[in-house]
N, C-alpha and C positions, 0 to 999 in steps of 0.2 A: 275221626278218624285220629290215632296215633300211634310210635311204632314204641315198644319197652323191652330196652334191651341193655339186660343185669350181668353182668361178669361180675362173677360167683371168684374170689380166693377165697373165701371159708369156707372149705364141703360142710362144717359144722352148722353155719347159716342155714342151706338147700330144702330141709325139711319146715322150716319154721314159717321161709321165705313162699314158698309154694303155700303155704297155707295163708295167708299172709293177702297173697296172690286172689284166691279166692274167697276170700273175706271180699275182698276190695272191690269186688264183683269181674275180677279177672273170668271169662269163658271158657278160655284155652288158651293152652303155652306148647310153644316149643325147645322142652332141653337137651340141649347137644356139650360133649363132651369137649372141653377145646385146649386152648399149649399155647403159652406167651410169643413172641419173637425171639428172646430173652435165651428159655428155656432150651425152643426147638436147638438152636442154633449150639448155643450148651452143647445138647447131646446126643444128636442129630448129624452137625456136619462138626469131621473131626478138626478143620481150620479154627474153629471156634472154640475150643472146649477152653483154655486161657478161661473163655468167661465164666464158665460155673465156680466160680470162686464170688462175684455179683451174685450171680444168679442162686444159690446154694448146690446141694450137693448128694440133695436128690429133687425130682423130677417135681413139680407139685399139682396136686387137682384142679383145676379153674372148671366151672358151667355155668355157659353158658345158656339163657334164658333169655326169647324170645314172644310178646305177647301183644296182638294186635289188639288196644283198646278203645271203646267204643262210644267216649267222652274223654274229656278234662276231670271229671268229677275222679274217673276212675286211681288216676294217677297221683291225684291230693292222698285219698281216701287213702291211697296204699303207699306215700310217704308219712303220711299224723299215722299208722298203723305199726311205720318202721319203728318210728319216734317212739308210741311205747311200746314198743320187747327189748329197746333200750338198743337196734340193729345199727351206727352208723357208719355209713362208705365216707366219708370223711376220717376215717382212722384207719393208718395205713395200714395194707395188709389185708382189709376186707375188699374191694373190688370198685366195679363202676354202674352208676347206672344212664343212663340214654335214654331220652324220651324225643323222636322226630314225628312231625306230621306229617300223614302220612293221605295221599293220594287220592289212591282208589287202591281196593281188596280184590280180585278173583278170584271165586271159589264157586264151588257147589253149594245149593243151601243147607244141608246137610252133614256139610263138611266140622271135620272136631279138628284144631288149630294143633 
């Protein structure tokens, strides 16, 4: 098993990425609104307001997607489908994909992720 973490900075890719996850064989995922530390500090901590010139004047929408993958082939299929749709996380501002091994998942049999 593996844990796929997608930190998506381009909201316009969200629906397509969710479709790709389903097509790749992901049975469930959790989607959360998230915020980078630079944006948080610039907008929520007055002493760091000067950071706004570096992070931009408006708050950005970031989504974090978590999915437990049953096997490596799902991740490989996901990456292939991303490439077919020309969604490239190596482009600046797109986001980050992290895939890490998972030793154990504890949940009920009927639990949807």
